[in-house]
N, C-alpha and C positions, 0 to 999 in steps of 0.2 A: 465384682462380676460372679455371677451366678453360672451353675452347671449345669446344663440340660440333657436329660436321657436322652440318647438316641434310639434309633430301630433295634438296633443290634447290640444293644446293652453299652456302647460305646459313649462317654461324655463327653460332649462339645460343649465350648465355651460362647455363652450367650452377652453381648453387650447391651445392657440396659443403661437408656439416656438418662442422666441426672436431670432434675427438675429444673434447672438453669437453662440447660441444653434443649431441652423439649418447647420451651418457651422461645428460644432464638429462631430466626428464620435460617440460621447457618445449618442448624439440625434438620430442618426439614428438607433444605438442599442435599446435603448428605445422603439422608434418609433416600432421595429419590434416585442418587447416583446410585445407591446399592441397587435400586430394583432395576436401573438400567444394565449394570454389569450381570445381576443374575439372569436377565432374561437374554443375554448374549448379544445384545444391540450396542451399537456404537455411540460414543457420546458425541453430540455434535461439534463440530470443528470452528472454533473462532477466526474470524478473520484477522489474519497479520496486518499492521498497520504499514503502509508504503512508506519507506524513509528514503533520504538521497544522500543519506550522511556516508555513504561510501563513495558517492561522487563528489561529494561536496572536500572530502578529503583529499580526493586524487588530483581534482583541479586546484585546491589550496597548493599541494607540493609542487606542482608545475608553476604556479607563479610566485608563490613566500615559501622556498623549503624550510626556510629557518624558523618561522613562525610556528604557532599551535593555536589553536580555536578550543573555548571551555565548552562544556557541554550543552548551555544556556545559549551560545552563539550559534551552537550546530541547529537546537531546535529551533531558532530563530529562522536560521537561513532555510531550513526545512520548511516551515510554514510559508515563508515568503513564496519559495518556488514552487509548493503546493497551490498558492493563490494564484500565481501567476499561470500555471497551466491550467487552473478552471475558468480563469477569464479567457485565456486563447482557447479553450476548447468551446466555450459558450459562444463567444463571438466567430468563430470559424464556424459552428453550425449555424448561427443565424446567417451569416451571410450565405452558406451554402444554401439554406431554406429559401433566402430571397433570389436567389437566381434562377431556382427552380431546379436545382441539381439534386437526385437521391444519394450522391456519394461523396464524401469529403475528397477534395483534391489538394494538391499542394500551394495551386495560387490560391486558395481561400485561406488558407493556414498563414501565407504570405501576407496577404493583405488584413489578414486579421493581427497580424505582427505589428504592421504600421502603423493601424487605430489603435493599438494599446500601449506600445511604447512611444516617446515622444521623441522628436528631435535627431540627436545624432545618434543615439543609441538604437532606436529604429531603424536608422538605414546602415548600420554595422548588423546588426541580426539579421535584417533582410538579405544582405550580401553574404553572411556567413551559411544562412540558409539554402539560398541558393546554389554555393559551393559544395555544401553536402548532398543536394538534390542531384547537380550536376555529375559528382563524383558516384551517386549510387547507379545514375542510368549508366555510366561508362563501365562500372563492373557490372550491371546486368547485361550488358551488350555483350562485355567478354566473356562471360560465362557462356552466353548463347553462343558464339563463333567458336567455343573451344570444345 
């Protein structure tokens, strides 16, 4: 490490990149980070990946409190849920546009559920969703009256 002479005679350490570091991409990225910090700018925030692992564990504890899930199982369940939500959103959006609505309604989501999920599991999901919608509307009305 070399020492650089400052304006008022104080010695400041200067970091010199080694020949190996100067050729690598990491050194270039680190060099850019120093420039951002020196300029007083903030680093761009990276988006956090949305995971459903906490919800998966809560539901699992309700159903089977003694069982455990491995990390790979949770990752598989997480990708399954993400895929299902993507399909549901796409189908709901297509139904909304085909009807000519400009906003998504609960009925569109219920129809999308029936189209995506087959048989008994679809009817069970629709009944649970209808229960949740009616509970939400009752809570909304009770808050208005209070």
